N, C-alpha and C positions, 0 to 999 in steps of 0.2 A: 056884724061881720060873721063872713063862711067860716063854719068849721074848715081849721089845717088838716093838715094830713101828715102821721108823724110814722114811718118806718122802722122796723127795729131788725137787724141785719143777725145774721148768723146765729140765728134762735134752735141751734144744734135739736138741743132736747127738749123742744115747744113749752119750754117751761118759764119766759119771760114772763108771760101774763100772769101767771099766779103768784109772782114775786114784788110787784110796782102796785102801787095805788091806783090804778089806771082809770077806774070810775071818776074820780077826784076830779079829771080831765073831760068828762064828757059836756057834749054841747060845745066842745072847744077846740077839743083835738081826737080826732079817730085814729086809734092804733092800729097798726097792720103788722105782724110779726112774720119774717124771712125764716125757715127753715135750711133753705139749701142755701148754700154760697152764691154771691154773684162773682165768676174767677177773674174776669178782665173787664177794662172799662166798659166797653163797650156793651158787654150785659150791664151792668151796674147802671149807667145812665137810660139806658131804654128799660129797667126794673124802676126807678125811683124817678123819671123825670117828674113826677105827678105830687111828688113829697115836698112838703114846708120842710119838715125834720125829720131828721135821721139819729136811730142811735147806733153806733158801729159798737161791735163788741171786741173789746181788746184792740190789736193792731194786726186784725187778722184782715182788713180792707182798706188799702192806697188810695187815698186823696189828695190828689195833685192838684197842679196849678189846671191842668187839662180837665179834669174832675169836673174841678168846681165851675171852669166856664162854660160845662157842658150842663150843669146844673143850676139853669137862673132863678128857678122858684125855690131855692133851697137856703133856707135864711137859720137854722139853727143845726148844728152839728152837734153830738155828745157823744165821748167817746166811755165806754168803763175803763174804770180805773183810773190812775192819777197822771197819768203817761200816756203818748200816745206817737212813737217816731215816725211815725207813715203816712201822716197828718202833714202839709206843709199849711202851715200854721201863717205865715206872712199871706200866701196865697188865700187863703181863708179870708184874712181882713179887708186884703183887694178886693176880693168878691164877694164884700157886706154880710159874711157868715161869721155868727159867732159860733164860736167852740167851747165848748165846758164837759168837763172832768167828772169823775163819781169817786168816791170813796173807793178802798180796797179794804181786802182780805189778806194777810200774808198766811193765816195761818193753815189752808188749806195745801198750801205750793208746799210748807215745811213739812207736812205730813205726807203730800205724796213723794217728794224726793226722799225721805226716808223709807218709804215703802220698796219702791224704784232701787235703791241701795240695797235693803234684805234680800229683795226676789232675786237681783245680781248674783249677790251673796251665795245664794241656793240655789241660782238656775232654777225656781219655782214655775216661772212659765213653763218651760218645756216638760217639767216635770208633772206638770198638770196635765199639758194638752196630750203628753204621750200616755199618761192615765186612760183620757176619756179616748183617746184611739185604738184603746187594748193594746197596745205593747209590750216590752218586756217589763216584768213588776218594775224595777227602779233604770235608770239610765246610771251609763258608766261615767258618773261625772262625781265630783267629792265636793261639798260644799265650803266654802271659804268662811273662815272665822272671822270677828270681829275683834272681840276681845282680843287687846295686844297689839292690835295691826295700828298701821297710822290713816288717818283719815285728813286729806290733803283738800282747803277749804279756799274757792278764790272769791275773795268779798265775803266782809263782816257785818252785813248790813241787817234790815231786819230778816232775812231770812237765814240769810248764815251765819249770824250770830246765833240763834235758833236751832239750825242745825252741829253747831260746837255743843252745843249743850248736851243735844242727842247722842252725839259720840262719846261725850264724858257718862252719860249714864250706860253707855256700852262697853265702858271699857276699854275705849279706844284713845292711844295719843293723836293729840288736835295739831294740826299745824293749818298757816292759816298764812296767807298773800295777796297782796292788791299792791297798786302802784303807791299809796298813799298812808300803808297800814303804819302803824306805830306798834313800838312793842309795848307798850300802855295799853292800846287799843285790844291789842290780839289778848294779853291776860287779861284784861275786864269780862272778857268771853272763855275763859277756861283754856287758850289755844296759847302756841306757841310761833312768832311769827317768823315766818321763813324767809330766810338773806334774797333769796331771788326765786322768781317763778322755775327758775329751772331745777333748784336743791326741791323744793316741792314736789316737782312730777317726780325726778328721780326716787324719794321716800317714799312716797307713799303708796299705801294699799288702795287707797280708794281718794277720787277725785272728786271735788262736787264742785258745780259753777254756780256763781251766785251775785255774778257781777252785772252793771247797767251796760246796756248793747253802744258804744258810742266812739269814735275814729280811733281811739286810743285801744278801744277790745276786738273790734272788729277783727279776723282773722287770728285773734290772739294767741290761739291752738290751731298749729299746723302741723305739716308732715316732723319737723325739727323737734316740735313740742312731744309729740303722739309716741318718738323713737326715742324718748328719754324717759318715760315712765316703764316701769315694771312689767316683764311678760304676763305674770298675775296678776297684774293690776287692772279696777274699772275706773271708767267716767261717767260720771252722772250730768246731764243737760237739762234742767229744768230753767234757766233763763231765757237765754233768745239764742237760736239756731246759730245768726252770722258771728259767735265769739268762737265757736269749732269752724275749721275749714272743713266743707263737708266731703269732698272727695279724698282727705287727707282719712278721717274718718272709715271711711269703709277701705281705703287702702290697708288701714292700721287694725281694722277687724279680720279684714281677709286674709293677711298675711300674719296675723298671728303677735301683732308688736305689741298689745294690751290684750287682757284675757276676755276683756266684753265690754260693754257699753251701755248705758241707758241713754234714750234720748225723748222728751215729750216737745220737743220746738221746731220745727223744716223752715227752711230758707221758703218752701211755697207750702201753706195751707189752704185747702186740704191736700195732703200730700197724694201727686197723679196715681192711678190705678198700677203701673206699671214702675215705679219708681224704683231706682236699683235698691234704695235702704230697707223696701218691704222683703228683699228675698237674703238678708243679710243675715247666717245662722246665730250670729253672738253677738246681737243688736236687739233690745229689747225697748221697742217703738213702741208709744203712746199719743194718742192724736191730739193732746194739747190738752189734757185733764189737768194738769197741777192748780188751776182755780175755780176749777167746776164742782163747785160743794156748795149745798144749801144757801150758811154763811155768808159765801161772795155775792151771789145771784141777790140775797137779801138787800145785802148791800149797794152794789151797782143797778140794781131796778126802781128800788126804793129811792135812789140819790137822783135817774135821771127822769122821775116824773118829777121831782124837789127841782132840778132844774130848768123843766118845762114852762112848770106854774112860776118860776123867779121869771123867767126869759119873759113871760106871757106879761106878767105883774110891771113889767120893764127896768126890772133889776135882775139884773142874770149875777146868776151864783155860782163859785166853783168856774171863773174864767179864764181858757187860756189863749185864746185869740179875740181880741175887740175889732168890730168890724172901724173899716176907716171911715172920717167923714164925709170924704168923698171918695164913693164905689164905683165900680166898674161895671156899667150897666148890658 
């Protein structure tokens, strides 16, 4: 059997080869990482037409039915993390592609979220940039306190529940809301359940989003919701971009409806060079770094190698989509 070819996508840090035992696949699979993002389907198909296996980095690269149709050689697609909403699983099955996941590590995202919250509160990025540029010694801004303020959390899953603990440790009053949240679930995390999204937004000084993107949460935070927030409040989104209406957030920041926001996720990634979000002064924007940590990468690429080895042995693991018996040629 000839050696199979494996592509590792969006290896921005050029670190994928450091974190997986790829040598264990030697002689069976050759691995090629790609540091640059394939921005559209045509470039993706052109670059990956000769690969049998693809390791996708989270949800950065869509795989639609047309993409699978144009990659007839592809047989195994691995996504880092436990889910990937931009892969058409039904189409993968129809076209004979096995889709597997990897484990995840939510710790880095919780830490990153709290870092963004604190940086927003103290205008840290602008102050540091101003000092480096040789500007005035201090900018005319005064930091916001955390102790005694209300932290509003949308979603108390693995990440949100840890954020609630951080808030309590900093002396904050913690409130939480999601569509299915109960008083008991909130209390177990040291939080109070807000009776509605509107009440949470109106009463919170910091609002942080930790929901899964779905039809129920897409566009959950729009103009009406941002209007309800305090003018002194801050919004943090390290979950999924689609939960917040992009244009509404830009308007809210430019018009001063809220004091500021921190965003680590975008509708289009990488963010285009001239995107309007790059120029909003009270927006702290980072290039989807929440999960970019050694512990996360160690899990992602260890599991990706395990997925490939198991698939080669005819017993795939962590399967999200299984090829149909009759596939499309």
